[in-house]
VOKOLDREN-994310 format. One record per residue (C-alpha): residue in three letters; x, y, z. Coordinates in Angstrom, 1 decimal. Each point is the difference from the previous one (the first is absolute). Layout:
N
aa, c1, c2, c3
Ala, X, Y, Z
...
This chain:
304
aa, c1, c2, c3
Met, 152.6, -48.2, -91.8
Thr, 2.6, -1.9, -2.0
Thr, 2.6, 0.1, 2.9
Gln, -2.2, 0.2, 3.1
Thr, -2.0, -2.9, 1.4
Lys, -2.0, 2.4, 2.2
Ser, -2.3, 2.5, -1.7
Val, -1.6, 3.2, 1.2
Val, -3.7, -0.4, -0.8
Leu, -2.8, 2.5, 0.1
Ile, -3.5, -1.4, 0.1
Thr, -3.3, 1.9, -0.2
Gly, -3.2, -0.7, 1.8
Ala, 1.9, -2.1, 2.6
Ser, -2.3, 0.5, 3.1
Ser, -2.0, -3.2, -0.7
Gly, -0.8, -2.8, -2.4
Phe, 2.5, -1.0, -2.7
Gly, 2.1, 3.1, 0.8
Arg, 0.6, -0.8, 3.6
Leu, 0.6, -3.7, -0.7
Thr, 2.5, 0.9, -2.7
Ala, 1.8, 2.6, 2.1
Glu, 0.5, -2.5, 2.9
Ala, 1.0, -2.8, -2.4
Leu, 2.6, 2.2, -1.8
Ala, 1.4, 1.1, 3.4
Arg, 0.3, -3.7, 1.1
Ala, 1.8, -0.7, -3.2
Gly, 2.7, 2.5, 1.0
His, -1.0, 3.1, -2.0
Thr, -0.3, 3.6, 1.4
Val, -3.7, 0.7, -0.4
Tyr, -1.8, 3.3, 0.2
Ala, -3.7, -0.8, 0.5
Ser, -1.8, 3.2, -1.1
Met, -3.5, 1.0, 1.2
Arg, -1.9, 3.1, 0.9
Asn, -1.0, 1.2, 3.4
Thr, 3.0, -1.6, 1.8
Ala, -0.6, 2.3, 3.0
Thr, -3.7, -0.6, 0.3
Arg, -2.1, -2.7, -1.6
Asn, 3.0, -2.3, -0.8
Ala, 2.0, 0.8, 3.1
Ala, -0.7, -3.4, 1.3
Val, 1.2, -1.6, -3.2
Val, 3.3, 2.0, 0.3
Glu, 0.5, -1.3, 3.5
Gln, -0.8, -3.6, -1.1
Met, 2.6, 0.2, -2.8
Gln, 2.6, 1.4, 2.4
Ala, -0.7, -2.9, 2.3
Phe, 0.2, -2.4, -2.9
Ser, 3.4, 1.4, -1.1
His, 1.4, -0.3, 3.5
Glu, -1.4, -3.5, 0.7
His, 1.3, -1.4, -3.3
Gly, 3.2, 2.0, -0.3
Thr, -1.1, 1.5, -3.3
Asp, 0.3, 3.4, -1.6
Leu, -3.7, 0.9, -0.4
Arg, -0.7, 3.7, 0.1
Thr, -3.1, 2.1, -0.6
Val, -0.3, 3.2, -1.9
Glu, -2.9, 2.5, -0.3
Met, -1.3, 0.1, -3.6
Asp, -3.4, 1.0, -1.3
Val, 0.0, -1.4, -3.6
Gln, -2.8, 2.4, -0.9
Ala, 2.3, 3.1, 0.6
Gln, 3.1, 0.6, -2.0
Ala, 1.6, 2.1, 2.7
Ser, -0.3, -2.8, 2.5
Val, 1.4, -2.6, -2.5
Asp, 2.9, 2.3, -0.9
Glu, 0.8, 0.5, 3.7
Ala, -0.2, -3.7, 0.7
Val, 2.3, -1.0, -2.9
Ala, 2.5, 2.7, 0.9
His, 0.0, -1.2, 3.6
Val, 0.8, -3.5, -0.9
Ile, 2.8, 0.9, -2.4
Ala, 1.5, 2.4, 2.6
Gln, -0.2, -2.6, 2.8
Ala, 0.9, -3.2, -1.9
Gly, 2.1, 1.5, -2.8
Arg, -2.0, -1.6, -2.8
Ile, -3.1, -1.7, -1.1
Asp, 0.4, -3.3, -1.8
Ala, -3.6, -1.2, -0.4
Val, -3.5, 1.6, 0.1
Ile, -3.1, -2.2, 0.6
His, -3.2, 1.6, -1.4
Asn, -2.5, -1.5, 2.3
Ala, -2.3, 2.7, 1.2
Gly, -3.6, -0.5, -1.1
His, -3.6, 0.2, 1.0
Met, -3.2, -2.0, -1.0
Met, -3.6, 1.1, -0.5
Phe, -2.8, -2.4, -0.1
Gly, -3.5, 0.5, -1.4
Pro, -1.9, 0.5, -3.3
Ala, 2.1, 2.0, -2.6
Glu, -2.8, 2.5, -0.7
Ala, -0.4, 0.9, 3.7
Phe, 3.5, 1.4, 0.3
Thr, 0.5, 3.7, -0.7
Pro, 2.6, 1.2, -2.5
Glu, 1.8, 1.5, 3.0
Gln, 0.2, -3.4, 1.7
Tyr, 1.4, -1.5, -3.2
Ala, 2.6, 2.8, -0.1
Gln, 0.9, -0.5, 3.7
Leu, 0.6, -3.7, -0.6
Tyr, 2.0, 0.7, -3.1
Asp, 2.1, 2.5, 2.1
Val, 0.8, -2.6, 2.6
Asn, 0.7, -2.9, -2.2
Val, 1.5, 1.6, -3.1
Leu, 1.1, 3.7, 0.4
Ser, 1.8, -0.9, 3.3
Thr, 2.4, -2.1, -2.0
Gln, 0.8, 2.9, -2.2
Arg, 0.7, 2.3, 3.0
Val, 2.4, -2.6, 1.4
Asn, 1.7, -0.6, -3.3
Arg, 0.5, 3.7, -0.6
Ala, 1.6, 0.3, 3.4
Val, 2.3, -3.1, -0.2
Leu, 0.8, -0.6, -3.6
Pro, 2.5, 2.9, -0.4
His, 2.0, -1.7, 2.8
Leu, -0.2, -3.5, -1.6
Arg, 0.8, 1.3, -3.5
Gly, 3.0, 1.8, 1.5
Arg, 1.2, -3.3, 1.3
Arg, -0.9, -1.9, -3.2
Asp, -1.4, -2.7, 2.3
Gly, -3.1, -0.8, 2.0
Leu, -3.2, -2.0, 0.1
Leu, -3.7, 0.8, -0.2
Val, -2.5, -2.6, 1.2
Trp, -3.6, 0.6, -0.8
Val, -2.8, -1.8, 1.9
Ser, -2.7, -0.5, -2.7
Ser, -3.1, -2.2, 0.1
Ser, -1.1, -3.2, -1.8
Ser, -3.2, 1.9, -0.9
Val, 1.9, 1.9, -2.7
Ala, 0.2, -3.2, -2.2
Gly, -2.0, -2.6, 1.9
Gly, -3.5, -0.6, 1.2
Thr, -1.8, 3.2, 1.2
Pro, -3.2, -0.3, 2.1
Pro, -2.3, 3.1, 0.0
Tyr, -0.3, 2.7, 2.7
Leu, 3.8, 0.8, -0.1
Ala, 0.1, 2.2, -3.1
Pro, 1.9, 3.0, 1.5
Tyr, 2.7, -2.2, 1.5
Phe, 0.4, -2.2, -3.0
Gly, 0.2, 3.0, -2.3
Ala, 2.7, 1.6, 2.1
Lys, 2.1, -3.1, 0.2
Ala, -0.2, -0.5, -3.7
Ala, 1.3, 3.6, -0.5
Met, 2.8, -0.5, 2.5
Asp, 1.1, -3.3, -1.7
Ala, 0.0, 1.6, -3.5
Ile, 2.2, 2.9, 1.4
Ala, 2.3, -2.5, 1.6
Val, 0.6, -1.7, -3.3
Gln, 0.9, 3.3, -1.7
Tyr, 2.3, 1.0, 2.8
Ala, 1.8, -3.3, -0.3
Arg, 0.9, 0.7, -3.7
Glu, 1.0, 3.6, 0.6
Leu, 2.2, -0.7, 3.0
Ser, 1.8, -3.1, -1.3
Arg, 2.6, 2.2, -1.7
Trp, 0.7, 1.7, 3.3
Gly, 0.8, -3.4, 1.6
Ile, -3.2, 0.0, 2.1
Glu, -1.8, -3.3, 0.2
Thr, -3.8, -0.6, 0.3
Ser, -1.9, -2.8, 1.5
Ile, -3.8, -0.2, 0.1
Val, -1.6, -2.1, 2.8
Val, -3.5, -1.2, -0.8
Pro, -1.9, -1.1, 3.1
Gly, -3.3, -1.9, -0.4
Ala, -2.9, 0.2, 2.4
Phe, 0.9, -0.2, 3.7
Thr, -2.7, 0.2, 2.6
Arg, 2.2, -0.5, 3.0
Gly, 3.2, 1.9, 0.9
Thr, -1.1, 3.2, -1.7
Asn, -2.6, 2.6, 0.8
His, -1.3, 0.7, -3.6
Phe, -3.6, -0.6, 0.8
Ala, 0.1, 1.2, 3.6
His, 1.4, 3.4, -1.1
Ser, -1.7, 0.2, -3.4
Gly, -1.9, 3.2, -0.8
Gln, -3.7, 0.0, -0.9
Pro, -2.0, 1.9, -2.6
Glu, -1.1, 3.6, 0.9
Asp, -3.1, -0.1, -2.1
Ala, -2.3, -1.8, 2.4
Val, -3.0, 0.4, -2.3
Arg, 1.6, -1.9, -2.9
Gly, 1.5, -2.5, 2.4
Ala, -3.5, -0.6, 1.5
Glu, -1.5, -0.4, -3.5
Tyr, 2.4, -2.8, -0.7
Glu, -0.6, -1.7, 3.3
Ala, -3.8, 0.2, -0.5
Gly, 0.1, -1.2, -3.6
Pro, 1.4, -3.1, -1.7
Tyr, 3.3, 0.4, 1.9
Ala, -1.6, -0.3, 3.4
Gly, 2.5, -1.5, 2.4
Phe, 2.6, -0.2, -2.8
Gly, 2.7, 1.7, 2.0
Glu, -0.1, -2.5, 2.7
Arg, 0.0, -2.8, -2.6
Val, 3.1, 1.3, -1.6
Gln, 1.9, 0.2, 3.3
Lys, -1.2, -3.5, 1.0
Ala, 1.1, -1.3, -3.4
Phe, 3.5, 1.4, 0.6
Ala, 0.2, -1.7, 3.3
Glu, -1.1, -3.3, -1.5
Ile, 2.5, -0.1, -2.9
Val, 3.0, 1.0, 2.1
Pro, 1.7, -3.1, 1.5
Glu, 0.1, -0.3, 3.7
Asp, 3.8, 0.0, 0.1
Ala, 0.3, 3.0, -2.3
Asp, 2.5, 2.2, 1.9
Ala, 0.5, 3.6, -0.9
Ala, 3.6, -0.4, 1.2
Leu, 0.7, -1.8, -3.3
Val, -0.1, 3.4, -1.7
Ala, 2.6, 1.3, 2.4
Asp, 2.2, -3.0, -0.6
Ala, -0.2, 0.5, -3.7
Ile, 1.2, 3.6, 0.4
Val, 2.8, -1.1, 2.3
Asp, 1.2, -2.4, -2.7
Ile, -0.1, 2.7, -2.6
Val, 2.0, 2.5, 2.0
Gly, 2.5, -2.6, 1.0
Ala, 0.5, -1.4, -3.5
Pro, 3.2, 0.8, -1.9
Arg, -0.2, 3.0, -2.3
Gly, -1.1, -0.9, -3.5
Thr, -1.8, -3.2, 1.2
Arg, -3.1, 1.6, 1.5
Pro, -3.3, -1.1, -1.6
Phe, -2.1, 2.6, -1.8
Arg, -3.2, -1.4, 1.4
Val, -0.8, -2.3, 2.9
His, -3.4, -1.5, 0.7
Val, -1.1, -0.8, 3.6
Asp, -3.6, -1.3, -0.6
Pro, -1.4, -2.8, 2.2
Thr, -3.3, 0.3, -1.8
Gln, 1.5, -0.6, -3.5
Asp, -2.3, 2.5, -1.7
Gly, 1.9, -0.1, -3.3
Ala, 2.0, 3.2, 0.2
Asp, 3.2, -1.9, -0.6
Val, -1.5, -1.1, -3.4
Gly, -1.3, 3.5, -0.8
Phe, 3.2, 1.7, 0.8
Ala, 2.1, -2.6, -1.9
Val, -1.9, 1.1, -3.1
Thr, 0.1, 3.8, 0.5
Asp, 3.6, 0.1, 1.1
Arg, 1.1, -2.0, -3.0
Leu, -2.0, 2.2, -2.4
Arg, 1.7, 3.1, 1.5
Ala, 3.4, -1.6, -0.2
Glu, -0.6, -1.0, -3.7
Met, -0.9, 3.6, -0.8
Leu, 3.4, 1.2, 1.4
His, 1.7, -2.6, -2.1
Arg, -1.8, 1.2, -3.1
Val, 0.9, 3.6, 0.5
Gly, 3.7, -0.7, 0.8
Leu, -0.2, 0.7, 3.7
Ser, 0.7, -3.5, 1.3
Asp, 2.7, 1.3, 2.3
Leu, -2.7, 1.6, 2.2
Leu, -1.0, -3.5, 1.1
Gly, 3.2, -0.4, 2.0
Val, 1.7, 2.2, 2.5
Arg, 3.3, 1.5, -0.8
Pro, 3.0, -0.8, 2.2
Ala, 0.5, 2.3, 2.9
Ser, 2.7, 2.7, -0.3
Pro, 3.2, -0.5, 2.1
């Protein structure tokens, strides 16, 4: 990435929302993009055709690859396919995610585990598949799509999603420190609430425990779910464009090595996450200074 202006980028969860917007934006910027998704021959076959048409129409190098982030064998096969076809992977965008909406108590432990699997464990599967390649090159970039909920305002009824995003963000921070000595950079993108341009609420899961969910809706929280969704819609500015997240990722990937920001906020609602993260990230950095590991805060130069 130090000598090439065009990168080979693998992005997870690219069939819709932030993922698809980012895949198309990166391709328009001149990168070779592998937009990964599952069910490319069935449910997402139309998306594959649309991306092929997009690539042809805009003269870009946007490709699709089958990847189920919940299956290690599928992830391993996808990563191997990209490396065999493109010769390398320069950047990985951890974007795949899923939301669940409803009272925290009404979700079963299995639903919490499922959401954690999609939002958190999927990144570990991808990392274990791709990091040996990046470490071997002593070069690369991981971009993690986090959430302002981790350090900003958090309305109720989204506990499983918020918990998973917080776990993913914490793991991203630890990976940043561990990978810096291998010349691998990390950037964490923090989107705020977007109600247009994504399908978070449209595709969000619902609690399985109908009895407990009904108890909430019949009690003091009657109609509360609708109020939360309406509140989201009211605080998000009319001109809030989810493509801003894609633009931020394009800027990160295209930035010169060693200049990429550790964390970037894209939050039209201004929920305070930028303030919260400024404090927590500084505390973490200060601890590394205290224990003599300051070098982990910056990436080492790439090997020749």
